[in-house]
ZADO-1210 file (C-alpha; in nm, 4 decimals, padded with zeros to 6 digits):
<atoms>
<atom x="00.0000" y="00.0000" z="00.0000" code="MET" pos="1"/>
<atom x="00.1286" y="00.3454" z="-00.0911" code="ARG" pos="2"/>
<atom x="00.2267" y="00.5459" z="00.2162" code="ARG" pos="3"/>
<atom x="00.1503" y="00.9129" z="00.2653" code="THR" pos="4"/>
<atom x="00.4271" y="01.1754" z="00.2870" code="PRO" pos="5"/>
<atom x="00.3650" y="01.2050" z="00.6636" code="ALA" pos="6"/>
<atom x="00.3978" y="00.8295" z="00.7074" code="GLU" pos="7"/>
<atom x="00.7214" y="00.8276" z="00.5111" code="LEU" pos="8"/>
<atom x="00.8686" y="01.1167" z="00.7066" code="LEU" pos="9"/>
<atom x="00.7815" y="00.9465" z="01.0344" code="ALA" pos="10"/>
<atom x="00.9368" y="00.6163" z="00.9263" code="SER" pos="11"/>
<atom x="01.2594" y="00.7801" z="00.8069" code="TRP" pos="12"/>
<atom x="01.2970" y="00.9730" z="01.1309" code="LEU" pos="13"/>
<atom x="01.2258" y="00.6682" z="01.3473" code="ARG" pos="14"/>
<atom x="01.4942" y="00.4779" z="01.1594" code="ARG" pos="15"/>
<atom x="01.7587" y="00.7480" z="01.1903" code="GLN" pos="16"/>
<atom x="01.7034" y="00.9244" z="01.5219" code="LEU" pos="17"/>
<atom x="01.8102" y="00.7934" z="01.8643" code="PRO" pos="18"/>
<atom x="01.5375" y="00.6487" z="02.0854" code="SER" pos="19"/>
<atom x="01.4940" y="00.9551" z="02.3127" code="PRO" pos="20"/>
<atom x="01.4465" y="01.1797" z="02.0095" code="ALA" pos="21"/>
<atom x="01.1917" y="00.9415" z="01.8571" code="VAL" pos="22"/>
<atom x="01.0044" y="00.9248" z="02.1871" code="ALA" pos="23"/>
<atom x="00.9895" y="01.3048" z="02.2057" code="TRP" pos="24"/>
<atom x="00.8671" y="01.3312" z="01.8470" code="LEU" pos="25"/>
<atom x="00.5950" y="01.0695" z="01.8855" code="GLU" pos="26"/>
<atom x="00.4730" y="01.2125" z="02.2157" code="GLN" pos="27"/>
<atom x="00.4700" y="01.5614" z="02.0688" code="THR" pos="28"/>
<atom x="00.2595" y="01.4465" z="01.7748" code="ILE" pos="29"/>
<atom x="00.0165" y="01.2762" z="02.0102" code="ALA" pos="30"/>
<atom x="-00.0079" y="01.5914" z="02.2218" code="ASN" pos="31"/>
<atom x="-00.0695" y="01.8111" z="01.9174" code="LEU" pos="32"/>
<atom x="-00.3630" y="01.5972" z="01.8119" code="ARG" pos="33"/>
<atom x="-00.5219" y="01.6561" z="02.1520" code="GLU" pos="34"/>
<atom x="-00.4394" y="02.0285" z="02.1751" code="ALA" pos="35"/>
<atom x="-00.7178" y="02.2858" z="02.1562" code="ASN" pos="36"/>
<atom x="-00.4936" y="02.5724" z="02.0448" code="SER" pos="37"/>
<atom x="-00.2028" y="02.6321" z="01.8057" code="ASP" pos="38"/>
<atom x="00.0452" y="02.7336" z="02.0738" code="ARG" pos="39"/>
<atom x="00.1789" y="02.3788" z="02.1382" code="PRO" pos="40"/>
<atom x="00.2529" y="02.3449" z="01.7673" code="LEU" pos="41"/>
<atom x="00.4507" y="02.6678" z="01.7585" code="TYR" pos="42"/>
<atom x="00.6481" y="02.5666" z="02.0685" code="LEU" pos="43"/>
<atom x="00.7202" y="02.2220" z="01.9240" code="ALA" pos="44"/>
<atom x="00.8409" y="02.3640" z="01.5925" code="LEU" pos="45"/>
<atom x="01.0808" y="02.5898" z="01.7799" code="GLY" pos="46"/>
<atom x="01.2216" y="02.2950" z="01.9781" code="SER" pos="47"/>
<atom x="01.2872" y="02.0598" z="01.6877" code="VAL" pos="48"/>
<atom x="01.6533" y="02.1377" z="01.6183" code="ALA" pos="49"/>
<atom x="01.7487" y="02.1186" z="01.9867" code="ARG" pos="50"/>
<atom x="01.5594" y="01.7931" z="02.0376" code="ARG" pos="51"/>
<atom x="01.6394" y="01.6132" z="01.7125" code="LEU" pos="52"/>
<atom x="01.9554" y="01.7696" z="01.5708" code="GLY" pos="53"/>
<atom x="02.0292" y="01.8917" z="01.2219" code="LYS" pos="54"/>
<atom x="02.1835" y="01.5931" z="01.0470" code="GLU" pos="55"/>
<atom x="02.1162" y="01.5247" z="00.6781" code="PRO" pos="56"/>
<atom x="01.8257" y="01.2887" z="00.6258" code="LEU" pos="57"/>
<atom x="01.9700" y="00.9502" z="00.5313" code="GLN" pos="58"/>
<atom x="01.7620" y="00.8036" z="00.2506" code="LEU" pos="59"/>
<atom x="01.7996" y="00.4881" z="00.0463" code="GLN" pos="60"/>
<atom x="01.6960" y="00.4334" z="-00.3144" code="ALA" pos="61"/>
<atom x="01.3703" y="00.2724" z="-00.2060" code="ILE" pos="62"/>
<atom x="01.2907" y="00.5778" z="00.0074" code="ASP" pos="63"/>
<atom x="01.3338" y="00.8076" z="-00.2913" code="VAL" pos="64"/>
<atom x="01.1063" y="00.5833" z="-00.4986" code="SER" pos="65"/>
<atom x="00.8423" y="00.5824" z="-00.2255" code="GLU" pos="66"/>
<atom x="00.8604" y="00.9604" z="-00.2008" code="ALA" pos="67"/>
<atom x="00.7936" y="00.9904" z="-00.5733" code="GLU" pos="68"/>
<atom x="00.5016" y="00.7477" z="-00.5442" code="ALA" pos="69"/>
<atom x="00.3570" y="00.9391" z="-00.2499" code="ALA" pos="70"/>
<atom x="00.3830" y="01.2764" z="-00.4198" code="ARG" pos="71"/>
<atom x="00.5001" y="01.3140" z="-00.7788" code="HIS" pos="72"/>
<atom x="00.8038" y="01.5410" z="-00.7969" code="GLY" pos="73"/>
<atom x="00.8836" y="01.5250" z="-00.4263" code="TRP" pos="74"/>
<atom x="01.2619" y="01.5026" z="-00.3834" code="ARG" pos="75"/>
<atom x="01.3612" y="01.4900" z="-00.0155" code="PRO" pos="76"/>
<atom x="01.7174" y="01.3704" z="-00.0844" code="GLN" pos="77"/>
<atom x="01.8681" y="01.6947" z="00.0463" code="HIS" pos="78"/>
<atom x="01.6396" y="01.7407" z="00.3458" code="TRP" pos="79"/>
<atom x="01.7670" y="01.7417" z="00.7037" code="SER" pos="80"/>
<atom x="01.6207" y="01.5667" z="01.0064" code="THR" pos="81"/>
<atom x="01.4953" y="01.8928" z="01.1549" code="ASP" pos="82"/>
<atom x="01.3326" y="01.9933" z="00.8243" code="ALA" pos="83"/>
<atom x="01.1623" y="01.6538" z="00.7978" code="ALA" pos="84"/>
<atom x="01.0379" y="01.6783" z="01.1568" code="ALA" pos="85"/>
<atom x="00.9022" y="02.0310" z="01.1140" code="ARG" pos="86"/>
<atom x="00.7051" y="01.9312" z="00.8060" code="VAL" pos="87"/>
<atom x="00.5848" y="01.6160" z="00.9828" code="LEU" pos="88"/>
<atom x="00.4601" y="01.8189" z="01.2791" code="LEU" pos="89"/>
<atom x="00.2700" y="02.0493" z="01.0461" code="LEU" pos="90"/>
<atom x="00.1117" y="01.7532" z="00.8666" code="LEU" pos="91"/>
<atom x="00.0342" y="01.5477" z="01.1746" code="SER" pos="92"/>
<atom x="-00.2427" y="01.7657" z="01.3108" code="ASP" pos="93"/>
<atom x="-00.5072" y="01.7440" z="01.0408" code="GLU" pos="94"/>
<atom x="-00.6945" y="02.0724" z="01.0213" code="VAL" pos="95"/>
<atom x="-00.9014" y="02.2498" z="00.7571" code="ALA" pos="96"/>
<atom x="-00.6920" y="02.3906" z="00.4706" code="PRO" pos="97"/>
<atom x="-00.7738" y="02.7512" z="00.5568" code="GLU" pos="98"/>
<atom x="-00.6546" y="02.6998" z="00.9158" code="ARG" pos="99"/>
<atom x="-00.3428" y="02.5228" z="00.7909" code="PHE" pos="100"/>
<atom x="-00.2636" y="02.8155" z="00.5597" code="ALA" pos="101"/>
<atom x="-00.3059" y="03.0611" z="00.8474" code="ALA" pos="102"/>
<atom x="-00.0745" y="02.8543" z="01.0682" code="ARG" pos="103"/>
<atom x="00.1905" y="02.8327" z="00.7979" code="LEU" pos="104"/>
<atom x="00.1778" y="03.2059" z="00.7406" code="ASP" pos="105"/>
<atom x="00.2327" y="03.2680" z="01.1111" code="ILE" pos="106"/>
<atom x="00.5275" y="03.0298" z="01.1441" code="VAL" pos="107"/>
<atom x="00.6930" y="03.1630" z="00.8274" code="CYS" pos="108"/>
<atom x="00.6709" y="03.5210" z="00.9499" code="LYS" pos="109"/>
<atom x="00.8415" y="03.4262" z="01.2777" code="ALA" pos="110"/>
<atom x="01.0915" y="03.1791" z="01.1309" code="ALA" pos="111"/>
<atom x="01.4667" y="03.2026" z="01.1130" code="GLU" pos="112"/>
<atom x="01.6437" y="03.0902" z="00.7956" code="MET" pos="113"/>
<atom x="01.6703" y="02.7186" z="00.8685" code="ARG" pos="114"/>
<atom x="01.3055" y="02.7001" z="00.9672" code="GLU" pos="115"/>
<atom x="01.1972" y="02.8841" z="00.6526" code="LEU" pos="116"/>
<atom x="01.3890" y="02.6373" z="00.4391" code="ILE" pos="117"/>
<atom x="01.1961" y="02.3508" z="00.5977" code="ALA" pos="118"/>
<atom x="00.8558" y="02.5141" z="00.5610" code="TYR" pos="119"/>
<atom x="00.9149" y="02.5983" z="00.1963" code="TYR" pos="120"/>
<atom x="01.0518" y="02.2537" z="00.1142" code="GLN" pos="121"/>
<atom x="00.7245" y="02.1130" z="00.2419" code="GLY" pos="122"/>
<atom x="00.5061" y="02.3188" z="00.0070" code="LEU" pos="123"/>
<atom x="00.4092" y="02.0343" z="-00.2295" code="PRO" pos="124"/>
<atom x="00.3002" y="01.8165" z="00.0646" code="LEU" pos="125"/>
<atom x="00.0578" y="02.0531" z="00.2351" code="TYR" pos="126"/>
<atom x="-00.3234" y="02.0364" z="00.2085" code="PRO" pos="127"/>
<atom x="-00.4832" y="02.2491" z="-00.0640" code="ASP" pos="128"/>
<atom x="-00.1448" y="02.3759" z="-00.1904" code="PRO" pos="129"/>
<atom x="-00.3074" y="02.6222" z="-00.4307" code="ALA" pos="130"/>
<atom x="-00.4125" y="02.8217" z="-00.1239" code="ARG" pos="131"/>
<atom x="-00.0421" y="02.8835" z="-00.0456" code="LEU" pos="132"/>
<atom x="00.0633" y="03.0534" z="-00.3696" code="VAL" pos="133"/>
<atom x="00.0842" y="03.4027" z="-00.2211" code="SER" pos="134"/>
<atom x="00.3012" y="03.2776" z="00.0634" code="LEU" pos="135"/>
<atom x="00.5334" y="03.0977" z="-00.1781" code="ALA" pos="136"/>
<atom x="00.5498" y="03.4002" z="-00.4087" code="ALA" pos="137"/>
<atom x="00.6495" y="03.6159" z="-00.1120" code="ASP" pos="138"/>
<atom x="00.9220" y="03.3619" z="-00.0360" code="GLY" pos="139"/>
<atom x="01.0951" y="03.3984" z="-00.3707" code="ILE" pos="140"/>
<atom x="01.1440" y="03.7701" z="-00.3064" code="ARG" pos="141"/>
<atom x="01.4144" y="03.6865" z="-00.0534" code="THR" pos="142"/>
<atom x="01.7809" y="03.7551" z="-00.1243" code="ASN" pos="143"/>
<atom x="01.8848" y="03.4566" z="00.0889" code="MET" pos="144"/>
<atom x="01.9943" y="03.1995" z="-00.1677" code="ALA" pos="145"/>
<atom x="01.9256" y="02.8986" z="00.0563" code="ALA" pos="146"/>
<atom x="01.5700" y="03.0106" z="00.1319" code="VAL" pos="147"/>
<atom x="01.5011" y="03.0960" z="-00.2322" code="PHE" pos="148"/>
<atom x="01.6352" y="02.7579" z="-00.3412" code="SER" pos="149"/>
<atom x="01.4061" y="02.5761" z="-00.0985" code="ALA" pos="150"/>
<atom x="01.1175" y="02.6958" z="-00.3144" code="ILE" pos="151"/>
<atom x="01.2808" y="02.7070" z="-00.6567" code="ALA" pos="152"/>
<atom x="01.5073" y="02.4007" z="-00.6604" code="HIS" pos="153"/>
<atom x="01.3990" y="02.0363" z="-00.6690" code="ASP" pos="154"/>
<atom x="01.0502" y="02.1469" z="-00.5752" code="ASN" pos="155"/>
<atom x="00.7507" y="02.0776" z="-00.8023" code="PRO" pos="156"/>
<atom x="00.5396" y="02.3473" z="-00.6374" code="TYR" pos="157"/>
<atom x="00.6286" y="02.6544" z="-00.8513" code="PRO" pos="158"/>
<atom x="00.5813" y="02.4765" z="-01.1848" code="ALA" pos="159"/>
<atom x="00.2435" y="02.3442" z="-01.0747" code="GLU" pos="160"/>
<atom x="00.0959" y="02.6488" z="-00.9044" code="PHE" pos="161"/>
<atom x="00.2728" y="02.9724" z="-00.9997" code="PHE" pos="162"/>
<atom x="00.1070" y="03.2009" z="-01.2518" code="ALA" pos="163"/>
<atom x="00.3223" y="03.3015" z="-01.5477" code="GLU" pos="164"/>
<atom x="00.4289" y="03.6323" z="-01.3943" code="LEU" pos="165"/>
<atom x="00.5283" y="03.4654" z="-01.0665" code="GLN" pos="166"/>
<atom x="00.7174" y="03.1964" z="-01.2552" code="TRP" pos="167"/>
<atom x="00.9020" y="03.4499" z="-01.4682" code="ASN" pos="168"/>
<atom x="00.9965" y="03.6556" z="-01.1654" code="GLN" pos="169"/>
<atom x="01.1346" y="03.3450" z="-00.9956" code="MET" pos="170"/>
<atom x="01.3575" y="03.2521" z="-01.2905" code="VAL" pos="171"/>
<atom x="01.4878" y="03.6058" z="-01.3260" code="LEU" pos="172"/>
<atom x="01.5456" y="03.6296" z="-00.9499" code="LYS" pos="173"/>
<atom x="01.7533" y="03.3108" z="-00.9625" code="ALA" pos="174"/>
<atom x="01.9904" y="03.4857" z="-01.2014" code="LEU" pos="175"/>
<atom x="01.9957" y="03.8024" z="-00.9907" code="PHE" pos="176"/>
<atom x="02.1009" y="03.6218" z="-00.6744" code="ILE" pos="177"/>
<atom x="02.3373" y="03.3840" z="-00.8510" code="GLY" pos="178"/>
<atom x="02.1785" y="03.0415" z="-00.8123" code="VAL" pos="179"/>
<atom x="02.1635" y="02.7894" z="-01.0988" code="PRO" pos="180"/>
<atom x="01.8588" y="02.7351" z="-01.3158" code="LEU" pos="181"/>
<atom x="01.8909" y="02.3637" z="-01.3929" code="HIS" pos="182"/>
<atom x="01.7504" y="02.2431" z="-01.0552" code="PRO" pos="183"/>
<atom x="01.4258" y="02.4320" z="-01.1244" code="ILE" pos="184"/>
<atom x="01.1593" y="02.1743" z="-01.2008" code="LYS" pos="185"/>
<atom x="00.9526" y="02.2451" z="-01.5117" code="GLY" pos="186"/>
<atom x="01.2045" y="02.4951" z="-01.6470" code="LEU" pos="187"/>
<atom x="01.1544" y="02.3885" z="-02.0081" code="ASP" pos="188"/>
<atom x="00.7810" y="02.3258" z="-01.9890" code="ALA" pos="189"/>
<atom x="00.7123" y="02.6671" z="-01.8330" code="ARG" pos="190"/>
<atom x="00.9346" y="02.8673" z="-02.0717" code="ALA" pos="191"/>
<atom x="00.7365" y="03.1435" z="-02.2414" code="ASN" pos="192"/>
<atom x="00.7813" y="03.4388" z="-02.4718" code="GLY" pos="193"/>
<atom x="00.7497" y="03.7026" z="-02.2015" code="GLN" pos="194"/>
<atom x="01.0191" y="03.5337" z="-01.9943" code="LEU" pos="195"/>
<atom x="01.2448" y="03.5138" z="-02.2980" code="ALA" pos="196"/>
<atom x="01.2091" y="03.8881" z="-02.3560" code="ARG" pos="197"/>
<atom x="01.2850" y="03.9599" z="-01.9894" code="MET" pos="198"/>
<atom x="01.5953" y="03.7430" z="-02.0018" code="LEU" pos="199"/>
<atom x="01.7245" y="03.8970" z="-02.3223" code="ILE" pos="200"/>
<atom x="01.6841" y="04.2451" z="-02.1741" code="ASP" pos="201"/>
<atom x="01.8711" y="04.1256" z="-01.8648" code="TYR" pos="202"/>
<atom x="02.1492" y="03.9756" z="-02.0794" code="ALA" pos="203"/>
<atom x="02.1811" y="04.2975" z="-02.2792" code="ARG" pos="204"/>
<atom x="02.2128" y="04.5040" z="-01.9617" code="GLU" pos="205"/>
<atom x="02.4770" y="04.2706" z="-01.8191" code="ARG" pos="206"/>
<atom x="02.6706" y="04.2615" z="-02.1444" code="THR" pos="207"/>
<atom x="02.6645" y="04.6404" z="-02.1799" code="ALA" pos="208"/>
<atom x="02.8028" y="04.6687" z="-01.8272" code="ALA" pos="209"/>
<atom x="03.0764" y="04.4117" z="-01.9071" code="HIS" pos="210"/>
<atom x="02.9345" y="04.1734" z="-01.6505" code="ARG" pos="211"/>
<atom x="02.9011" y="03.7966" z="-01.6990" code="PRO" pos="212"/>
<atom x="02.5769" y="03.6321" z="-01.8083" code="VAL" pos="213"/>
<atom x="02.4898" y="03.2824" z="-01.6922" code="SER" pos="214"/>
<atom x="02.4959" y="03.0519" z="-01.9965" code="PRO" pos="215"/>
<atom x="02.1866" y="02.8797" z="-01.8557" code="GLU" pos="216"/>
<atom x="01.9840" y="03.1903" z="-01.9380" code="LEU" pos="217"/>
<atom x="01.9658" y="03.0846" z="-02.3045" code="TRP" pos="218"/>
<atom x="01.7842" y="02.7647" z="-02.2119" code="ARG" pos="219"/>
<atom x="01.4658" y="02.9662" z="-02.1660" code="CYS" pos="220"/>
<atom x="01.5224" y="03.1769" z="-02.4774" code="VAL" pos="221"/>
<atom x="01.6039" y="02.9572" z="-02.7784" code="GLY" pos="222"/>
<atom x="01.2497" y="02.8645" z="-02.8799" code="ARG" pos="223"/>
<atom x="01.1457" y="03.2295" z="-02.8791" code="PHE" pos="224"/>
<atom x="01.4320" y="03.3854" z="-03.0741" code="LEU" pos="225"/>
<atom x="01.3355" y="03.5962" z="-03.3744" code="ASP" pos="226"/>
<atom x="01.5095" y="03.8205" z="-03.6255" code="GLU" pos="227"/>
<atom x="01.5469" y="04.0967" z="-03.3663" code="THR" pos="228"/>
<atom x="01.7042" y="03.8796" z="-03.0964" code="THR" pos="229"/>
<atom x="01.9059" y="03.6216" z="-03.2880" code="LEU" pos="230"/>
<atom x="02.2086" y="03.8502" z="-03.2798" code="ASP" pos="231"/>
<atom x="02.2063" y="03.8348" z="-02.9000" code="ASP" pos="232"/>
<atom x="02.3037" y="03.4672" z="-02.9194" code="VAL" pos="233"/>
<atom x="02.5238" y="03.4366" z="-03.2279" code="VAL" pos="234"/>
<atom x="02.8330" y="03.6183" z="-03.0898" code="PRO" pos="235"/>
<atom x="02.8446" y="03.3718" z="-02.8024" code="ARG" pos="236"/>
<atom x="02.9322" y="03.0925" z="-03.0443" code="LEU" pos="237"/>
<atom x="03.2745" y="03.2552" z="-03.0716" code="ALA" pos="238"/>
<atom x="03.3139" y="03.3152" z="-02.6978" code="SER" pos="239"/>
<atom x="03.6288" y="03.2107" z="-02.5134" code="ASP" pos="240"/>
<atom x="03.3979" y="03.0428" z="-02.2628" code="ASN" pos="241"/>
<atom x="03.3116" y="02.6898" z="-02.3733" code="ILE" pos="242"/>
<atom x="02.9893" y="02.6979" z="-02.1707" code="TRP" pos="243"/>
<atom x="02.8731" y="03.0072" z="-02.3594" code="GLU" pos="244"/>
<atom x="02.9532" y="02.8335" z="-02.6875" code="GLN" pos="245"/>
<atom x="02.7538" y="02.5275" z="-02.5882" code="ARG" pos="246"/>
<atom x="02.4601" y="02.7331" z="-02.4621" code="ALA" pos="247"/>
<atom x="02.4516" y="02.9301" z="-02.7866" code="ALA" pos="248"/>
<atom x="02.4557" y="02.6075" z="-02.9872" code="ALA" pos="249"/>
<atom x="02.1662" y="02.4645" z="-02.7851" code="LEU" pos="250"/>
<atom x="01.9674" y="02.7863" z="-02.8171" code="ALA" pos="251"/>
<atom x="02.0193" y="02.7950" z="-03.1937" code="LEU" pos="252"/>
<atom x="01.9173" y="02.4310" z="-03.2182" code="ARG" pos="253"/>
<atom x="01.5923" y="02.5177" z="-03.0384" code="ASP" pos="254"/>
<atom x="01.5275" y="02.8249" z="-03.2538" code="CYS" pos="255"/>
<atom x="01.2615" y="02.7776" z="-03.5254" code="PRO" pos="256"/>
<atom x="01.4242" y="03.0239" z="-03.7675" code="LEU" pos="257"/>
<atom x="01.5925" y="02.8646" z="-04.0742" code="PRO" pos="258"/>
<atom x="01.8902" y="03.0982" z="-04.0388" code="GLU" pos="259"/>
<atom x="01.9590" y="02.9594" z="-03.6929" code="ALA" pos="260"/>
<atom x="02.0373" y="02.6190" z="-03.8403" code="ALA" pos="261"/>
<atom x="02.2627" y="02.7820" z="-04.1002" code="ILE" pos="262"/>
<atom x="02.4545" y="02.9694" z="-03.8315" code="LEU" pos="263"/>
<atom x="02.4893" y="02.6561" z="-03.6234" code="LEU" pos="264"/>
<atom x="02.6474" y="02.4663" z="-03.9113" code="GLU" pos="265"/>
<atom x="02.9467" y="02.7012" z="-03.8853" code="ARG" pos="266"/>
<atom x="03.0467" y="02.5198" z="-03.5665" code="THR" pos="267"/>
<atom x="03.0909" y="02.1568" z="-03.6721" code="PRO" pos="268"/>
<atom x="03.2382" y="02.0459" z="-03.3388" code="ALA" pos="269"/>
<atom x="02.9302" y="02.1657" z="-03.1518" code="LEU" pos="270"/>
<atom x="02.6994" y="02.0190" z="-03.4165" code="VAL" pos="271"/>
<atom x="02.8744" y="01.6851" z="-03.3683" code="ALA" pos="272"/>
<atom x="02.8136" y="01.7044" z="-02.9933" code="GLU" pos="273"/>
<atom x="02.4472" y="01.7820" z="-03.0511" code="LEU" pos="274"/>
<atom x="02.4042" y="01.4924" z="-03.2917" code="LYS" pos="275"/>
<atom x="02.5845" y="01.2531" z="-03.0598" code="ALA" pos="276"/>
<atom x="02.3658" y="01.3579" z="-02.7691" code="GLY" pos="277"/>
<atom x="02.6632" y="01.4552" z="-02.5552" code="THR" pos="278"/>
<atom x="02.5418" y="01.8155" z="-02.5544" code="LEU" pos="279"/>
<atom x="02.1902" y="01.8733" z="-02.4229" code="SER" pos="280"/>
<atom x="02.0098" y="02.0925" z="-02.1744" code="TRP" pos="281"/>
<atom x="01.9469" y="01.7836" z="-01.9591" code="ASP" pos="282"/>
<atom x="02.3192" y="01.7598" z="-01.8803" code="THR" pos="283"/>
<atom x="02.4002" y="02.1310" z="-01.9031" code="PHE" pos="284"/>
<atom x="02.5251" y="02.2375" z="-01.5607" code="GLU" pos="285"/>
<atom x="02.7840" y="02.5148" z="-01.6039" code="PRO" pos="286"/>
<atom x="02.9690" y="02.6707" z="-01.3112" code="PRO" pos="287"/>
<atom x="02.8139" y="02.9890" z="-01.1818" code="LEU" pos="288"/>
<atom x="02.9649" y="03.3038" z="-01.3383" code="PRO" pos="289"/>
</atoms>
C-alpha cells in the first residue's frame, strides 16, 4: 500500500534518530492531536533542532522511490532531520486547509532561515497547496539563496501552481542572486515568450556593463528567438567560454528560424556534440559566473 508523505517522514525519522528523540517526536505528535490551540505546535516547531539535531536525512533508493510514489516530484534527498520533523509536525495535526494556511503564514513570518527552508521545502506536501501561492510568491522575493532555493530548486510546487508572472519573476530572481537554473523543475515546460524577452533584456544590460551572463539563461530563450534577438546569441558561439559556446549552440538548435540552423552549421564540433547527444540541456550544468 502506498504510504503518505507524513507516514514516510515518520518512518525515516524513526529509523535514523536515537530512541529519546523518537520518543519526544511521537509524544509531541500525540499531544498536538489533543491540543485545543495552536500554541503547542509553535512551541514544538521551535524545539525541533534542539531535540532532534540537524543531520542530513539519510535516505535509500527505495525511500526516494516511495517519495515519488507518495507525491510526484517530491525530492527529499537533500532534506535534514529537523526539516523533515518540522514538516511532519505540520502535517500530523489534520486541520481544515484555511486553518493550515493561516498557521503556515504565522510560522513563516516568525521563522529564522533554517526554519523557513523547511517550511518551503514542504510546500508540495501541504493540504490544498493552491491556497499557499501568495506565501510561496512572497518567499521567492528573498535575497537569501538557501531560502530561495528551498522553493525554486527540486521542488515541483512553482511549476504546478505559480502564474506566469510569478514563474518568470522566480527565474529572473535566480539569475539576480546567482543560483543555478537547472535544478528548477519544469524549467523547459514553463518557458514562455514574455520570460524570454525579460531574459534577453537582462542579458543585454549585463553585457553592456561588461558583466558575466549565466549561460543557462539561453535555455529559456532559444524557442522564442526571432530576427530581432538572434544577434544576442550568435556572438556567443565565438566566446572564449566553452559553456557560452555550448549554450549558444543549444539555443540555436531550439530556434525555429531557418537561419539559426545555417549559423549553427558554422560550428561543426558543436553540431557533432548535438548529434551525438553529448550536448543537451538535460546535462548542461555550467559553473556559476
